[in-house]
Structure formats: C-alpha cells, structure tokens
N, CA, C, O and the ligand as a Tripos MOL2 file, in Angstrom:
@<TRIPOS>MOLECULE
protein
  221   219    56     0     0
PROTEIN
NO_CHARGES

@<TRIPOS>ATOM
      1 N         -24.1810  -24.5900    5.3340 N.3       1 MET1
      2 CA        -23.6980  -24.1060    4.0830 C.3       1 MET1
      3 C         -23.0000  -22.7540    4.3740 C.2       1 MET1
      4 O         -23.5240  -21.8860    5.0720 O.2       1 MET1
      5 N         -21.8420  -22.6400    3.8210 N.am      2 VAL2
      6 CA        -21.0710  -21.2750    4.1580 C.3       2 VAL2
      7 C         -21.4870  -20.4110    3.1750 C.2       2 VAL2
      8 O         -21.6450  -20.7430    2.0000 O.2       2 VAL2
      9 N         -21.7110  -19.0620    3.7250 N.am      3 GLN3
     10 CA        -21.9030  -18.0510    2.7780 C.3       3 GLN3
     11 C         -20.5500  -17.2930    2.2370 C.2       3 GLN3
     12 O         -19.6160  -16.8080    2.8750 O.2       3 GLN3
     13 N         -20.7900  -17.3690    0.8330 N.am      4 ARG4
     14 CA        -19.5390  -16.8930    0.1400 C.3       4 ARG4
     15 C         -20.0810  -15.6800   -0.6970 C.2       4 ARG4
     16 O         -21.2510  -15.5030   -1.0350 O.2       4 ARG4
     17 N         -18.9790  -14.8670   -0.9690 N.am      5 PRO5
     18 CA        -19.4020  -13.7010   -1.7080 C.3       5 PRO5
     19 C         -19.4790  -14.0710   -3.1720 C.2       5 PRO5
     20 O         -18.7610  -14.9780   -3.5940 O.2       5 PRO5
     21 N         -20.3050  -13.4250   -3.9680 N.am      6 ASP6
     22 CA        -20.5530  -13.8480   -5.4310 C.3       6 ASP6
     23 C         -19.1790  -13.7730   -6.1350 C.2       6 ASP6
     24 O         -18.5240  -12.7310   -6.1700 O.2       6 ASP6
     25 N         -18.8110  -14.8450   -6.6490 N.am      7 PRO7
     26 CA        -17.5750  -14.8200   -7.3920 C.3       7 PRO7
     27 C         -17.6570  -14.0000   -8.5850 C.2       7 PRO7
     28 O         -16.5870  -13.5680   -9.0130 O.2       7 PRO7
     29 N         -18.9010  -13.6530   -9.3060 N.am      8 ALA8
     30 CA        -18.9940  -13.0410  -10.4010 C.3       8 ALA8
     31 C         -18.8070  -11.5810  -10.2640 C.2       8 ALA8
     32 O         -18.6570  -10.8680  -11.2560 O.2       8 ALA8
     33 N         -18.8100  -11.1330   -9.0910 N.am      9 SER9
     34 CA        -18.7060   -9.7480   -8.7910 C.3       9 SER9
     35 C         -17.4780   -9.4350   -8.3310 C.2       9 SER9
     36 O         -17.0710   -8.2820   -8.4770 O.2       9 SER9
     37 N         -16.7720  -10.3060   -7.7680 N.am     10 GLY10
     38 CA        -15.4270  -10.1050   -6.9480 C.3      10 GLY10
     39 C         -14.2650  -10.6460   -7.9840 C.2      10 GLY10
     40 O         -13.1400  -10.1840   -7.7940 O.2      10 GLY10
     41 N         -14.4100  -11.4430   -8.9010 N.am     11 GLY11
     42 CA        -13.6160  -11.9690   -9.7750 C.3      11 GLY11
     43 C         -12.6950  -12.9990   -9.2260 C.2      11 GLY11
     44 O         -11.5690  -13.1500   -9.7000 O.2      11 GLY11
     45 N         -13.1370  -13.6940   -8.2590 N.am     12 GLY12
     46 CA        -12.3200  -14.8300   -7.7750 C.3      12 GLY12
     47 C         -11.4710  -14.2500   -6.6100 C.2      12 GLY12
     48 O         -10.3550  -14.7260   -6.4020 O.2      12 GLY12
     49 N         -11.9380  -13.2810   -5.8730 N.am     13 VAL13
     50 CA        -11.0170  -12.7420   -4.8050 C.3      13 VAL13
     51 C         -11.0210  -13.4940   -3.4880 C.2      13 VAL13
     52 O         -12.0570  -13.6470   -2.8410 O.2      13 VAL13
     53 N          -9.9120  -13.9330   -3.1290 N.am     14 GLU14
     54 CA         -9.8980  -14.7080   -1.9530 C.3      14 GLU14
     55 C          -9.0380  -14.1820   -0.6630 C.2      14 GLU14
     56 O          -9.2230  -14.4800    0.5170 O.2      14 GLU14
     57 N          -8.0230  -13.2950   -1.2350 N.am     15 ASP15
     58 CA         -7.3460  -12.7580   -0.1350 C.3      15 ASP15
     59 C          -7.7120  -11.3730    0.3030 C.2      15 ASP15
     60 O          -7.0550  -10.4340   -0.1460 O.2      15 ASP15
     61 N          -8.7050  -11.1560    1.1420 N.am     16 ARG16
     62 CA         -9.1630   -9.8830    1.6800 C.3      16 ARG16
     63 C          -9.5370   -9.8650    3.0350 C.2      16 ARG16
     64 O         -10.5820   -9.3790    3.4680 O.2      16 ARG16
     65 N          -8.5370  -10.4790    3.7740 N.am     17 LYS17
     66 CA         -8.6660  -10.5280    5.1840 C.3      17 LYS17
     67 C          -8.3710   -9.1110    5.7460 C.2      17 LYS17
     68 O          -7.6210   -8.3870    5.0910 O.2      17 LYS17
     69 N          -8.8370   -8.7180    6.7630 N.am     18 CYS18
     70 CA         -8.5830   -7.3100    7.3000 C.3      18 CYS18
     71 C          -7.2980   -7.4530    7.9830 C.2      18 CYS18
     72 O          -7.0150   -8.3490    8.7780 O.2      18 CYS18
     73 N          -6.4770   -6.4050    7.5700 N.am     19 PRO19
     74 CA         -4.9250   -6.4650    7.9510 C.3      19 PRO19
     75 C          -4.9170   -6.0040    9.3870 C.2      19 PRO19
     76 O          -3.8750   -6.2280   10.0040 O.2      19 PRO19
     77 N          -5.8890   -5.4040   10.0190 N.am     20 PHE20
     78 CA         -5.8140   -4.9200   11.2790 C.3      20 PHE20
     79 C          -6.4730   -6.0090   12.5100 C.2      20 PHE20
     80 O          -6.1280   -5.8660   13.6820 O.2      20 PHE20
     81 N          -7.3050   -6.9360   12.1560 N.am     21 CYS21
     82 CA         -7.8560   -7.8160   13.0350 C.3      21 CYS21
     83 C          -7.8960   -9.1680   12.5200 C.2      21 CYS21
     84 O          -8.2920  -10.1250   13.1860 O.2      21 CYS21
     85 N          -7.4200   -9.2470   11.1550 N.am     22 ARG22
     86 CA         -7.3970  -10.5830   10.6560 C.3      22 ARG22
     87 C          -8.7440  -11.3350   10.4140 C.2      22 ARG22
     88 O          -8.7980  -12.5310   10.1310 O.2      22 ARG22
     89 N          -9.8490  -10.4980   10.5560 N.am     23 SER23
     90 CA        -11.0350  -11.1510   10.3210 C.3      23 SER23
     91 C         -11.2360  -11.2750    8.7580 C.2      23 SER23
     92 O         -10.7220  -10.4970    7.9540 O.2      23 SER23
     93 N         -12.0530  -12.3570    8.4160 N.am     24 GLU24
     94 CA        -12.3820  -12.6380    7.0130 C.3      24 GLU24
     95 C         -13.8190  -12.0420    6.6490 C.2      24 GLU24
     96 O         -14.3660  -12.0990    5.5480 O.2      24 GLU24
     97 N         -14.2960  -11.4720    7.7890 N.am     25 ASP25
     98 CA        -15.7350  -10.8920    7.5990 C.3      25 ASP25
     99 C         -15.5310   -9.4320    7.0670 C.2      25 ASP25
    100 O         -15.5840   -8.4590    7.8200 O.2      25 ASP25
    101 N         -15.2900   -9.3400    5.6900 N.am     26 THR26
    102 CA        -14.9700   -8.1290    5.1610 C.3      26 THR26
    103 C         -16.0070   -7.9990    3.8860 C.2      26 THR26
    104 O         -16.5770   -8.9670    3.3830 O.2      26 THR26
    105 N         -16.1380   -6.7650    3.4930 N.am     27 GLU27
    106 CA        -16.9810   -6.5090    2.2410 C.3      27 GLU27
    107 C         -16.2410   -5.6490    1.3060 C.2      27 GLU27
    108 O         -15.4760   -4.8030    1.7700 O.2      27 GLU27
    109 N         -16.3990   -5.7850   -0.0370 N.am     28 VAL28
    110 CA        -15.8380   -4.8410   -0.9660 C.3      28 VAL28
    111 C         -16.5670   -3.5720   -1.1220 C.2      28 VAL28
    112 O         -17.7530   -3.5570   -1.4540 O.2      28 VAL28
    113 N         -15.9330   -2.5850   -0.9070 N.am     29 ILE29
    114 CA        -16.6780   -1.2030   -1.0930 C.3      29 ILE29
    115 C         -16.6350   -0.7220   -2.5680 C.2      29 ILE29
    116 O         -17.6040   -0.2290   -3.1440 O.2      29 ILE29
    117 N         -15.3430   -0.9250   -3.1500 N.am     30 SER30
    118 CA        -14.9780   -0.4770   -4.5990 C.3      30 SER30
    119 C         -14.0890   -1.5270   -5.1120 C.2      30 SER30
    120 O         -13.2900   -2.0790   -4.3550 O.2      30 SER30
    121 N         -14.1830   -1.8450   -6.3930 N.am     31 LEU31
    122 CA        -13.4040   -2.6870   -7.1220 C.3      31 LEU31
    123 C         -12.0700   -2.0100   -7.5890 C.2      31 LEU31
    124 O         -11.1810   -2.6270   -8.1770 O.2      31 LEU31
    125 N         -12.0140   -0.4950   -7.2230 N.am     32 PHE32
    126 CA        -10.8100    0.0230   -7.6760 C.3      32 PHE32
    127 C         -10.3090    0.7700   -6.5050 C.2      32 PHE32
    128 O         -11.0130    1.5920   -5.9190 O.2      32 PHE32
    129 N          -9.0400    0.4770   -6.1450 N.am     33 GLY33
    130 CA         -8.4420    1.4630   -5.0170 C.3      33 GLY33
    131 C          -7.5390    2.3520   -5.6930 C.2      33 GLY33
    132 O          -7.6430    2.6440   -6.8840 O.2      33 GLY33
    133 N          -6.5270    2.8360   -4.8030 N.am     34 SER34
    134 CA         -5.5920    3.7580   -5.2730 C.3      34 SER34
    135 C          -4.8120    3.2190   -6.5430 C.2      34 SER34
    136 O          -4.4330    4.0320   -7.3860 O.2      34 SER34
    137 N          -4.5820    1.9520   -6.6850 N.am     35 GLN35
    138 CA         -3.8490    1.3520   -7.7140 C.3      35 GLN35
    139 C          -4.8300    0.3860   -8.2830 C.2      35 GLN35
    140 O          -5.8070   -0.0560   -7.6780 O.2      35 GLN35
    141 N          -4.4320    0.0630   -9.6660 N.am     36 VAL36
    142 CA         -5.2720   -0.7430  -10.4440 C.3      36 VAL36
    143 C          -5.5100   -2.0950  -10.0100 C.2      36 VAL36
    144 O          -6.5470   -2.7030  -10.2740 O.2      36 VAL36
    145 N          -4.4810   -2.6020   -9.2960 N.am     37 MET37
    146 CA         -4.7110   -4.0280   -8.8670 C.3      37 MET37
    147 C          -4.8590   -4.1570   -7.3970 C.2      37 MET37
    148 O          -4.4800   -5.1270   -6.7400 O.2      37 MET37
    149 N          -5.5200   -2.9530   -6.8780 N.am     38 THR38
    150 CA         -6.1030   -3.0330   -5.4450 C.3      38 THR38
    151 C          -7.5560   -2.7420   -5.5330 C.2      38 THR38
    152 O          -8.0190   -2.2630   -6.5680 O.2      38 THR38
    153 N          -8.3700   -3.0310   -4.4080 N.am     39 MET39
    154 CA         -9.6590   -2.6150   -4.4180 C.3      39 MET39
    155 C          -9.9090   -2.3540   -2.8650 C.2      39 MET39
    156 O          -9.3520   -2.9360   -1.9350 O.2      39 MET39
    157 N         -10.8710   -1.3500   -2.7940 N.am     40 GLN40
    158 CA        -11.2760   -0.9550   -1.3470 C.3      40 GLN40
    159 C         -12.1880   -1.9590   -0.8250 C.2      40 GLN40
    160 O         -13.1310   -2.4480   -1.4470 O.2      40 GLN40
    161 N         -11.7790   -2.2680    0.5450 N.am     41 CYS41
    162 CA        -12.7450   -3.0950    1.2670 C.3      41 CYS41
    163 C         -12.9410   -2.6200    2.8520 C.2      41 CYS41
    164 O         -12.1050   -1.9500    3.4590 O.2      41 CYS41
    165 N         -13.9770   -3.0070    3.3110 N.am     42 LYS42
    166 CA        -14.1440   -2.5420    4.4630 C.3      42 LYS42
    167 C         -14.4560   -3.9430    5.5600 C.2      42 LYS42
    168 O         -15.1870   -4.8760    5.2250 O.2      42 LYS42
    169 N         -13.8430   -3.8710    6.7190 N.am     43 CYS43
    170 CA        -13.8440   -4.9770    7.7990 C.3      43 CYS43
    171 C         -15.1500   -4.8060    8.4820 C.2      43 CYS43
    172 O         -15.3390   -3.6990    8.9850 O.2      43 CYS43
    173 N         -15.9860   -5.6020    8.5810 N.am     44 ARG44
    174 CA        -17.2630   -5.6310    9.4400 C.3      44 ARG44
    175 C         -17.0110   -5.8290   10.9330 C.2      44 ARG44
    176 O         -17.8010   -5.4850   11.8120 O.2      44 ARG44
    177 N         -15.6840   -6.4930   11.1570 N.am     45 ALA45
    178 CA        -15.6870   -6.7760   12.5320 C.3      45 ALA45
    179 C         -15.0460   -5.6230   13.3690 C.2      45 ALA45
    180 O         -15.2930   -5.4020   14.5550 O.2      45 ALA45
    181 N         -14.0770   -4.8320   12.4720 N.am     46 CYS46
    182 CA        -13.5540   -3.5710   13.3550 C.3      46 CYS46
    183 C         -13.7950   -2.2290   12.7560 C.2      46 CYS46
    184 O         -13.4310   -1.1510   13.2270 O.2      46 CYS46
    185 N         -14.4630   -2.4380   11.6450 N.am     47 GLY47
    186 CA        -15.0250   -1.2740   10.8190 C.3      47 GLY47
    187 C         -13.8940   -0.4860   10.2840 C.2      47 GLY47
    188 O         -14.0270    0.7270   10.1270 O.2      47 GLY47
    189 N         -12.8060   -1.0830    9.9970 N.am     48 SER48
    190 CA        -11.5370   -0.3430    9.2190 C.3      48 SER48
    191 C         -11.6890   -0.5280    7.6940 C.2      48 SER48
    192 O         -12.2740   -1.5000    7.2160 O.2      48 SER48
    193 N         -11.1920    0.3480    7.0370 N.am     49 PHE49
    194 CA        -11.1180    0.3870    5.5110 C.3      49 PHE49
    195 C          -9.7420   -0.0300    5.2180 C.2      49 PHE49
    196 O          -8.7830    0.3810    5.8710 O.2      49 PHE49
    197 N          -9.6490   -0.8330    4.2510 N.am     50 PHE50
    198 CA         -8.3680   -1.1900    3.7170 C.3      50 PHE50
    199 C          -8.2600   -1.5990    2.2780 C.2      50 PHE50
    200 O          -9.2780   -1.8330    1.6270 O.2      50 PHE50
    201 N          -7.1210   -1.6870    1.7880 N.am     51 GLU51
    202 CA         -6.9960   -1.9940    0.3130 C.3      51 GLU51
    203 C          -6.4340   -3.3950    0.1650 C.2      51 GLU51
    204 O          -5.3480   -3.6520    0.6860 O.2      51 GLU51
    205 N          -7.1140   -4.3300   -0.5220 N.am     52 ALA52
    206 CA         -6.7770   -5.5820   -0.8800 C.3      52 ALA52
    207 C          -6.3110   -5.7620   -2.1820 C.2      52 ALA52
    208 O          -6.7840   -5.1120   -3.1140 O.2      52 ALA52
    209 N          -5.3120   -6.6920   -2.3460 N.am     53 SER53
    210 CA         -4.9810   -7.1360   -3.8500 C.3      53 SER53
    211 C          -6.0030   -7.9870   -4.4330 C.2      53 SER53
    212 O          -6.5450   -8.9040   -3.8160 O.2      53 SER53
    213 N          -6.2760   -7.6340   -5.7440 N.am     54 LYS54
    214 CA         -7.2210   -8.4090   -6.4390 C.3      54 LYS54
    215 C          -6.6480   -9.8020   -6.8800 C.2      54 LYS54
    216 O          -7.4190  -10.7220   -7.1520 O.2      54 LYS54
    217 N          -5.2510   -9.9500   -6.9490 N.am     55 TYR55
    218 CA         -4.5820  -11.1410   -7.5510 C.3      55 TYR55
    219 C          -3.7100  -11.9320   -6.4360 C.2      55 TYR55
    220 O          -3.0840  -12.9450   -6.7470 O.2      55 TYR55
    221 ZN        -10.8510   -5.6800   11.1100 Zn       56 ZN56
@<TRIPOS>BOND
     1     1     2 1
     2     2     3 1
     3     3     4 2
     4     3     5 am
     5     5     6 1
     6     6     7 1
     7     7     8 2
     8     7     9 am
     9     9    10 1
    10    10    11 1
    11    11    12 2
    12    11    13 am
    13    13    14 1
    14    14    15 1
    15    15    16 2
    16    15    17 am
    17    17    18 1
    18    18    19 1
    19    19    20 2
    20    19    21 am
    21    21    22 1
    22    22    23 1
    23    23    24 2
    24    23    25 am
    25    25    26 1
    26    26    27 1
    27    27    28 2
    28    27    29 am
    29    29    30 1
    30    30    31 1
    31    31    32 2
    32    31    33 am
    33    33    34 1
    34    34    35 1
    35    35    36 2
    36    35    37 am
    37    37    38 1
    38    38    39 1
    39    39    40 2
    40    39    41 am
    41    41    42 1
    42    42    43 1
    43    43    44 2
    44    43    45 am
    45    45    46 1
    46    46    47 1
    47    47    48 2
    48    47    49 am
    49    49    50 1
    50    50    51 1
    51    51    52 2
    52    51    53 am
    53    53    54 1
    54    54    55 1
    55    55    56 2
    56    55    57 am
    57    57    58 1
    58    58    59 1
    59    59    60 2
    60    59    61 am
    61    61    62 1
    62    62    63 1
    63    63    64 2
    64    63    65 am
    65    65    66 1
    66    66    67 1
    67    67    68 2
    68    67    69 am
    69    69    70 1
    70    70    71 1
    71    71    72 2
    72    71    73 am
    73    73    74 1
    74    74    75 1
    75    75    76 2
    76    75    77 am
    77    77    78 1
    78    78    79 1
    79    79    80 2
    80    79    81 am
    81    81    82 1
    82    82    83 1
    83    83    84 2
    84    83    85 am
    85    85    86 1
    86    86    87 1
    87    87    88 2
    88    87    89 am
    89    89    90 1
    90    90    91 1
    91    91    92 2
    92    91    93 am
    93    93    94 1
    94    94    95 1
    95    95    96 2
    96    95    97 am
    97    97    98 1
    98    98    99 1
    99    99   100 2
   100    99   101 am
   101   101   102 1
   102   102   103 1
   103   103   104 2
   104   103   105 am
   105   105   106 1
   106   106   107 1
   107   107   108 2
   108   107   109 am
   109   109   110 1
   110   110   111 1
   111   111   112 2
   112   111   113 am
   113   113   114 1
   114   114   115 1
   115   115   116 2
   116   115   117 am
   117   117   118 1
   118   118   119 1
   119   119   120 2
   120   119   121 am
   121   121   122 1
   122   122   123 1
   123   123   124 2
   124   123   125 am
   125   125   126 1
   126   126   127 1
   127   127   128 2
   128   127   129 am
   129   129   130 1
   130   130   131 1
   131   131   132 2
   132   131   133 am
   133   133   134 1
   134   134   135 1
   135   135   136 2
   136   135   137 am
   137   137   138 1
   138   138   139 1
   139   139   140 2
   140   139   141 am
   141   141   142 1
   142   142   143 1
   143   143   144 2
   144   143   145 am
   145   145   146 1
   146   146   147 1
   147   147   148 2
   148   147   149 am
   149   149   150 1
   150   150   151 1
   151   151   152 2
   152   151   153 am
   153   153   154 1
   154   154   155 1
   155   155   156 2
   156   155   157 am
   157   157   158 1
   158   158   159 1
   159   159   160 2
   160   159   161 am
   161   161   162 1
   162   162   163 1
   163   163   164 2
   164   163   165 am
   165   165   166 1
   166   166   167 1
   167   167   168 2
   168   167   169 am
   169   169   170 1
   170   170   171 1
   171   171   172 2
   172   171   173 am
   173   173   174 1
   174   174   175 1
   175   175   176 2
   176   175   177 am
   177   177   178 1
   178   178   179 1
   179   179   180 2
   180   179   181 am
   181   181   182 1
   182   182   183 1
   183   183   184 2
   184   183   185 am
   185   185   186 1
   186   186   187 1
   187   187   188 2
   188   187   189 am
   189   189   190 1
   190   190   191 1
   191   191   192 2
   192   191   193 am
   193   193   194 1
   194   194   195 1
   195   195   196 2
   196   195   197 am
   197   197   198 1
   198   198   199 1
   199   199   200 2
   200   199   201 am
   201   201   202 1
   202   202   203 1
   203   203   204 2
   204   203   205 am
   205   205   206 1
   206   206   207 1
   207   207   208 2
   208   207   209 am
   209   209   210 1
   210   210   211 1
   211   211   212 2
   212   211   213 am
   213   213   214 1
   214   214   215 1
   215   215   216 2
   216   215   217 am
   217   217   218 1
   218   218   219 1
   219   219   220 2
@<TRIPOS>SUBSTRUCTURE
     1 MET1         2 RESIDUE 1 A MET
     2 VAL2         6 RESIDUE 1 A VAL
     3 GLN3        10 RESIDUE 1 A GLN
     4 ARG4        14 RESIDUE 1 A ARG
     5 PRO5        18 RESIDUE 1 A PRO
     6 ASP6        22 RESIDUE 1 A ASP
     7 PRO7        26 RESIDUE 1 A PRO
     8 ALA8        30 RESIDUE 1 A ALA
     9 SER9        34 RESIDUE 1 A SER
    10 GLY10       38 RESIDUE 1 A GLY
    11 GLY11       42 RESIDUE 1 A GLY
    12 GLY12       46 RESIDUE 1 A GLY
    13 VAL13       50 RESIDUE 1 A VAL
    14 GLU14       54 RESIDUE 1 A GLU
    15 ASP15       58 RESIDUE 1 A ASP
    16 ARG16       62 RESIDUE 1 A ARG
    17 LYS17       66 RESIDUE 1 A LYS
    18 CYS18       70 RESIDUE 1 A CYS
    19 PRO19       74 RESIDUE 1 A PRO
    20 PHE20       78 RESIDUE 1 A PHE
    21 CYS21       82 RESIDUE 1 A CYS
    22 ARG22       86 RESIDUE 1 A ARG
    23 SER23       90 RESIDUE 1 A SER
    24 GLU24       94 RESIDUE 1 A GLU
    25 ASP25       98 RESIDUE 1 A ASP
    26 THR26      102 RESIDUE 1 A THR
    27 GLU27      106 RESIDUE 1 A GLU
    28 VAL28      110 RESIDUE 1 A VAL
    29 ILE29      114 RESIDUE 1 A ILE
    30 SER30      118 RESIDUE 1 A SER
    31 LEU31      122 RESIDUE 1 A LEU
    32 PHE32      126 RESIDUE 1 A PHE
    33 GLY33      130 RESIDUE 1 A GLY
    34 SER34      134 RESIDUE 1 A SER
    35 GLN35      138 RESIDUE 1 A GLN
    36 VAL36      142 RESIDUE 1 A VAL
    37 MET37      146 RESIDUE 1 A MET
    38 THR38      150 RESIDUE 1 A THR
    39 MET39      154 RESIDUE 1 A MET
    40 GLN40      158 RESIDUE 1 A GLN
    41 CYS41      162 RESIDUE 1 A CYS
    42 LYS42      166 RESIDUE 1 A LYS
    43 CYS43      170 RESIDUE 1 A CYS
    44 ARG44      174 RESIDUE 1 A ARG
    45 ALA45      178 RESIDUE 1 A ALA
    46 CYS46      182 RESIDUE 1 A CYS
    47 GLY47      186 RESIDUE 1 A GLY
    48 SER48      190 RESIDUE 1 A SER
    49 PHE49      194 RESIDUE 1 A PHE
    50 PHE50      198 RESIDUE 1 A PHE
    51 GLU51      202 RESIDUE 1 A GLU
    52 ALA52      206 RESIDUE 1 A ALA
    53 SER53      210 RESIDUE 1 A SER
    54 LYS54      214 RESIDUE 1 A LYS
    55 TYR55      218 RESIDUE 1 A TYR
    56 ZN56       221 GROUP 0 **** ****
C-alpha cells in the first residue's frame, strides 16, 4: 500500500515535487507561502525548502 498524504489536509495537492532533486518525498510546512496560491514545502531527501503551487 502506498503511503499518501491526507487529502483532507492538503486539499488535493499533487504537484509538490522538490525542484532541486525532483524527489516526491516532501512534506508541507505551511499551507500559505509568499503568495496565496503557493504553500511552503520541505524536501526530506535534500532538506531544501521550496514553494509549491496548490493548484
Ligand atoms: Zn530535494
């Protein structure tokens, strides 16, 4: 069984791969980034923080 993030907390977020290492092993730090449509994420693979689009 594949472990997936809770869709209720992420709002159906799919595209939050790490832009640095392309890893999908990321976690959401905050649902609100510098812009309304972005959220802050952290890559567990390389430890980088990045912003991902919610939509
Ligand atoms: Zn990464």
